[in-house]
N, C-alpha and C positions, 0 to 999 in steps of 0.2 A: 409350534415355534415359540421360543421363550421371548418374553417381552423385551429384555435387554438386547437380545440379538436383533430384534426388529428395529429397535431404536438405533442400533449401530448401523444397520443397512440404510435407514432413512437419513441418518447423519452423513453417510457416504454419498448418497444421492444428492443431498443438499449441497455438500461440498463440491460435487461435480458441477452442479448448476452455477454455483458461485464462480468456479474456475472458468466456465464458458463465458459468463458475463464479464469477467475481468479481461479475458482475451478480446471480447467484442469492444470493450472500452479503449484498450490500448493506452499508451502513455504511461507516465510514472507518477502522476499527480496522486497524492495520498488519498484524497477524497474519492477518487475513482476506484481505488483499491477496495473500498468498503461497499461498492455496489453489489447487490445480491440477486439481481435478476437479469436475464437475457432478454433482449428486445427484438422485435421484428418490425419491419416497416409497414406491415399490413394491419397494425393495430388501429382501431377506430375509436371514436368516443361514444359509441352506442353499444349497449349490451347485446351480446350474441344470443338472444333468446331462441334462435333457431338451432343452437347447439345443446350440449349436455348441461344439465344443471347439477350443482352440488347443493343438496338440501340438508340444512341443519336447523334444529329448533323450529321446524315448520317454514323456514325461509329458504327459497331457492336463490342461489347465487350464481351468476353467469359471468363469463369472461367479458371484459370491456364494460361491465356495469359500473355506474357511478358509486364509488366507495362510500360516499356520504349516506346513501340509502342503505347500503349493507351494514354500516356501523350502527345506524339507527335501529336496525332489526337484531343484530347480533350482540350488541352491548360492548362493554369494555374488554379489550384484549388483555392477555396475561403479560405480554411484553410488546414493545414497539421499537422499531429501528428505522432511521431514514438516512439517506445519503444522496449526494448530488447525482443526478441522472446523467449517464453518458450518451443517452439516445434522445432525450427530450430536454426542454428547458424546465428546470424545477427539480423536485426531489422525488426519488423512488422511495416508497415506504413499505415496510414489512410489519404486518400485524400477526402476532403469534397467539393462538388460542391453545387450549389443552390438547386437542387432537388434530389440529390443522393449522396451516399458515397461509395467509393471503398476502400476496405482493401486488403493489400497484405501480402505475406509471402516471406522470402528470401530463395534462393537456388542457389548454384553454382555462387555466385557473382551477381545474378540478382534478381529482384523482380517480383513476379507473382500474378495475381489477385486471391484472396482468396474468396471474397464475394462482392456483389453489393447490397446495401440497398436503395430502393426507399423511399424518404422522403415525397412526396406530390403527388397531382393529376396532376401536370404539366408534369410528365413523365409517360410512360406506358411500358408494356412489348411489344415485337414485335407482340404479338397476340392481342394487343389492350386492355389489362386490366390495370387499374390504381387504386390507392387508392380511395375508395369510391364505387367501382364496387360491384355488388351484388354477392353473393355466386353462384347463378344460372348462371350468366354470366361467372364466372370462370370455373365452371363445364362444361359449353357448349364449351368453348375454349380448355379446358384440360380434355378431356373425360376419359382418363386413370388414372387420378389423384386419390390419396387417399383422402377421404373426411371425415371430422368430424365436430362437432359443432363449433370448434375453429380454424380449419385450413383446407386448401386444399394444398396438396403437390404433385406437378407434377414432374415426373422424366423423363429424356431423356438423353441417352448417359451416360456420367460420371458426370452429374450434376442434380440439382433439383432447383425448385422455390418453396418457401414456402410463401403461402398467409395466413396471420393472419386474422381471422374473429372475429368480434364482432357484435352481432345482425344481422347476415347474410350479413354483409358488410365488404369489405376488408379494414383493418386498417394498414396493413404492407405488404411489398413485399420484399423478400430477395432471391437473386440467390446465391447458394452455391454448393460446390463440394459434391458428394455423400459420 
């Protein structure tokens, strides 16, 4: 699969996530239109260490983990975006790195990891799945996952990984809270 095609698919998935978040926010306030993440009421302020970890540079990142700790380990992002949260008091923040994006939500004067979106095949899940992997490879690694023609959704603890499929190949990977 060509790298530009993969980036196009990731962009489409990201646009879909933004559209869902905008619908969740409602209203016409311009600041709400910039929101880039969808929220669920089940978010907590403790890391979901019972779920799947995204490991990069030897650091495991979990959904609902304190972003201050993550930033200390991962270093400076390539780009940063924030907007008024439509689900919480404060700002939603998006940290973009070369091969992945981490979105946060505010709670109790801190920011917590809401989602992790893998952008290319230079990073992979802890179980060894990257963009471009086959549907069969995903199902073999995540045997209890829900499987359809367009997605494989693996759940563990209080989080899940969503593998977007096109022609039985992974075109997007997102870690999110249940």
